[in-house]
C-alpha positions in Angstrom: 0.0 0.0 0.0 1.3 3.4 -0.9 2.0 5.8 1.9 1.5 9.5 1.0 3.7 12.1 2.6 3.6 15.9 2.4 6.5 18.0 3.8 6.0 21.6 4.5 8.7 24.0 5.6 7.7 26.9 7.9 10.0 29.2 10.0 13.3 27.4 9.8 16.6 27.1 8.0 16.1 23.8 6.2 18.8 22.1 8.2 16.5 19.1 9.0 16.0 18.6 5.3 19.8 18.5 4.6 20.3 16.2 7.5 17.8 13.8 5.9 19.6 14.1 2.6 22.8 13.0 4.3 21.3 9.6 5.3 23.4 6.8 3.9 21.9 3.3 4.7 19.4 3.7 3.3 19.7 7.1 1.6 16.6 9.2 1.1 15.6 7.7 -2.3 16.1 4.1 -1.0 14.1 5.0 2.1 11.1 6.2 0.1 11.2 3.2 -2.2 11.6 0.7 0.7 8.7 2.1 2.6 6.6 2.7 -0.6 6.3 6.4 0.3 4.8 8.7 -2.4 6.3 12.1 -1.7 3.5 14.5 -2.6 5.7 17.6 -2.0 9.0 18.6 -0.6 10.2 22.2 -1.2 13.8 21.2 -2.0 13.2 18.4 -4.4 9.7 18.6 -5.8 9.2 20.2 -9.2 5.4 20.6 -9.5 4.1 23.8 -11.0 2.3 26.2 -8.7 -1.1 25.1 -10.1 -0.3 21.4 -9.7 0.7 22.1 -6.1 -2.5 24.0 -5.5 -4.5 21.0 -6.9 -2.6 18.6 -4.6 -3.5 20.8 -1.6 -7.1 21.1 -2.7 -7.4 17.3 -2.9 -5.9 16.8 0.5 -8.0 19.4 2.3 -11.2 18.2 0.7 -10.5 14.6 1.8 -10.6 13.4 -1.8 -6.9 12.5 -1.5 -5.5 10.8 1.6 -2.6 12.2 3.6 -0.8 9.6 5.6 2.1 11.6 7.0 2.5 15.4 7.4 6.1 16.5 8.1 6.4 20.0 9.4 9.9 21.6 9.4 10.5 24.9 11.1 8.4 26.8 13.7 4.9 28.1 13.2 5.1 31.8 12.6 2.1 33.7 14.1 3.3 37.3 13.8 2.6 40.1 13.4 -0.2 40.2 16.1 -1.3 36.6 15.5 -2.0 37.1 11.8 0.7 34.8 10.6 1.4 37.1 7.6 5.1 37.0 8.3 5.1 33.6 6.7 2.7 33.2 3.7 1.8 30.4 1.3 -0.3 31.1 -1.8 -1.3 34.5 -0.4 -2.5 33.3 3.0 -0.8 32.7 6.3 1.1 29.4 6.1 -0.1 28.5 9.7 -3.6 28.2 8.3 -2.5 25.6 5.8 -0.5 23.7 8.4 -3.6 23.5 10.7 -5.8 22.3 7.8 -3.4 19.7 6.7 -2.8 18.4 10.3 -6.6 17.8 10.6 -6.4 15.5 7.5 -3.2 13.6 8.3 -3.0 10.2 9.9 0.3 11.1 11.5 1.9 14.5 12.1 5.7 14.8 12.7 7.4 18.0 14.0 10.9 17.6 12.4 13.5 19.5 14.4 13.5 21.7 17.5 11.8 24.7 15.9 8.8 22.6 14.8 8.7 20.8 18.1 9.2 23.6 20.6 9.4 27.0 18.8 13.2 27.3 18.6 14.7 30.5 17.2 12.0 33.2 17.4 10.0 31.7 20.2 10.6 34.8 22.3 10.7 37.3 19.4 8.4 39.5 17.4 7.7 36.8 14.8 5.7 35.0 17.6 7.1 31.5 16.7 5.9 28.4 18.4 6.1 24.7 18.1 3.3 22.4 16.7 2.1 21.2 20.1 4.5 22.8 22.6 5.8 26.3 23.2 9.1 25.6 24.8 8.4 23.6 27.9 4.7 24.3 27.9 2.1 22.1 26.3 -0.2 23.7 23.8 1.8 25.4 21.1 0.0 26.0 17.8 -2.4 23.1 17.6 -3.3 23.0 21.3 -2.7 20.3 24.0 -5.7 18.2 23.0 -4.9 17.8 19.3 -4.7 14.3 17.9 -4.1 13.2 14.4 -6.4 10.6 12.7 -4.2 7.9 14.2 -5.1 9.1 17.7 -1.5 10.2 18.4 -0.4 13.7 19.3 2.2 15.4 17.2 5.3 13.3 17.3 8.3 15.6 18.1 11.7 14.9 16.6 13.9 17.7 18.1 17.4 18.4 17.2 19.2 21.2 15.4 19.1 19.4 13.1 17.2 16.2 13.8 19.4 13.3 13.1 18.6 11.6 9.8 18.5 8.1 11.4 15.8 9.3 13.8 13.5 10.6 11.1 14.1 7.5 8.9 13.5 5.2 11.9 10.3 7.1 12.9 8.9 6.9 9.3 9.7 3.2 9.2 7.9 2.6 12.5 4.8 4.5 11.4 4.7 2.8 8.0 5.1 -0.7 9.4 2.8 -0.2 12.3 5.3 -0.7 15.1 4.5 0.5 18.6 6.1 3.8 19.4 6.2 4.9 23.1 6.5 8.6 23.6 8.1 10.6 26.4 6.4 13.5 28.2 7.5 15.8 25.4 6.0 13.6 22.7 9.4 12.4 21.6 10.0 8.7 20.7 11.4 7.0 23.8 13.7 4.8 21.6 15.9 7.8 20.7 15.1 10.4 23.4 15.0 8.2 26.5 18.6 8.7 27.3 20.8 11.7 28.2 23.4 12.9 25.7 25.8 12.3 28.6 25.3 8.5 28.3 27.8 7.2 25.9 30.0 10.3 26.1 33.7 9.3 25.9 34.4 11.9 28.6 31.9 10.2 31.0 34.6 9.0 33.4 36.1 12.4 33.8 32.7 13.7 34.8 32.1 11.0 37.4 35.4 12.0 39.1 34.9 15.7 38.6 38.0 16.1 36.5 37.1 19.5 35.1 38.4 21.5 32.2 38.4 25.3 32.1 39.8 25.7 28.6 39.2 23.8 25.3 41.6 21.2 23.9 41.8 19.0 27.0 40.2 15.6 27.6 38.3 16.3 30.8 34.6 17.1 31.4 33.2 20.2 29.9 30.0 20.3 32.0 31.4 22.2 35.0 32.9 25.3 33.2 32.5 25.1 29.4 28.7 25.0 29.1 28.2 21.3 28.1 24.5 20.2 28.3 25.2 16.5 28.0 23.9 15.7 31.5 20.9 18.0 31.0 19.6 17.1 27.5 18.0 13.9 26.1 19.1 12.7 22.7 21.0 10.0 20.8 24.0 12.0 19.7 26.5 9.6 21.4 24.4 6.6 20.4 23.6 7.5 16.7 26.9 9.2 15.8 26.9 11.9 13.2 28.2 10.7 9.8 28.4 7.4 11.7 31.7 8.4 13.4 31.5 11.3 15.8 29.6 13.8 18.1 30.3 17.2 19.5 31.7 15.9 22.8 33.9 13.4 21.0 35.7 16.2 19.2 36.0 18.5 22.3 32.9 20.7 21.7 30.3 21.0 24.5 26.8 19.7 23.9 24.6 22.7 23.2 21.4 21.0 24.3 19.8 21.4 20.9 17.0 18.9 21.7 15.8 20.8 24.8 12.6 22.8 24.6 14.4 26.0 25.6 17.0 25.8 22.8 18.6 28.1 21.9 19.0 29.3 25.4 19.4 33.0 26.2 22.9 32.6 27.8 26.4 31.7 26.7 26.9 28.3 24.9 30.5 28.1 26.1 30.2 29.0 29.8 28.5 27.1 32.6 26.3 29.2 34.8 27.3 28.6 38.4 27.1 29.8 41.9 30.5 29.6 43.7 31.7 26.9 41.3 28.5 24.8 41.5 26.5 24.6 38.3 23.0 26.2 38.5 21.5 23.3 36.5 22.5 19.9 37.8 22.4 16.6 36.1 18.8 15.4 35.5 17.3 14.0 38.7 20.2 14.9 41.1 19.4 16.9 44.2 21.8 19.8 45.1 22.6 18.4 48.5 23.5 15.0 47.2 25.5 16.5 44.4 27.6 18.6 46.7 28.4 15.6 49.0 29.1 13.2 46.2 31.2 15.4 43.9 33.5 16.5 46.7 34.3 12.8 47.5 34.5 11.9 43.8 37.1 14.6 43.0 39.2 13.4 46.0 39.1 9.8 44.7 39.9 10.6 41.1 42.5 8.2 39.7 45.9 9.6 38.8 45.5 8.5 35.2 42.6 10.9 34.8 44.4 13.8 36.6 47.4 13.5 34.4 45.5 13.6 31.1 47.3 14.9 28.1 46.3 17.7 25.8 44.5 16.5 22.7 46.3 17.1 19.4 
């Protein structure tokens, strides 16, 4: 049975699209063929005329043509003043088209952090928001109670960009009818049920509080250099980028790009702290226990960790 997919790009940079185009096994063409997906529209690769595109939309909105999967990339732009006219499609606010298509779709995917939570512009004059969340709060554009024709809420696939394997895996699960357990933020538990910190090659340095205050060393970047690894859920150290690496593996702090508040309104390369203690502690850890444990851990750090060498 053919699965019909429509991809609409709203307020975003297109990075999630290019992440998908970097998929290797399978690549995007193989993926569509394997899952028998008919791509009704994608702004980067479709070549329909404007009239043909309008006819496709008319058929979907009338119910004459079925819509199995709606992929929304980029935030929903509601400005100025709730009109949505900052982002138009065919002479009307694009947000109206998104709402109408979502009502017809069997499954709705918010691809990337902007579509999931609002992302860039969520606090600005463009009045950006996510499909069913506004940052940490439920609701967003479609409202907390929205359900697609499958009975599911919007499935959020955050990341800046979303990893191509996550999107491919989610599409495969939906097409083949596999069960998909979601987290409290409507993200698939399979990929967002772990912290970025899990699997980090610098994990042992963190456990013994071997800290780094400058880049280029092997120690933990959480305490001083702004790493969000213990604060953000995501598969970056499980599903490696280009099948070989991640930010923390090359000495760059995790920016927390899967978090609802990304991009945060403070420095990416500096950990906010009070007297050397990070303001945000690892998920689920109390401040009192953290203070007691980390003091003992630092004192017990093995010499092999303390005498780390500068990476070249």
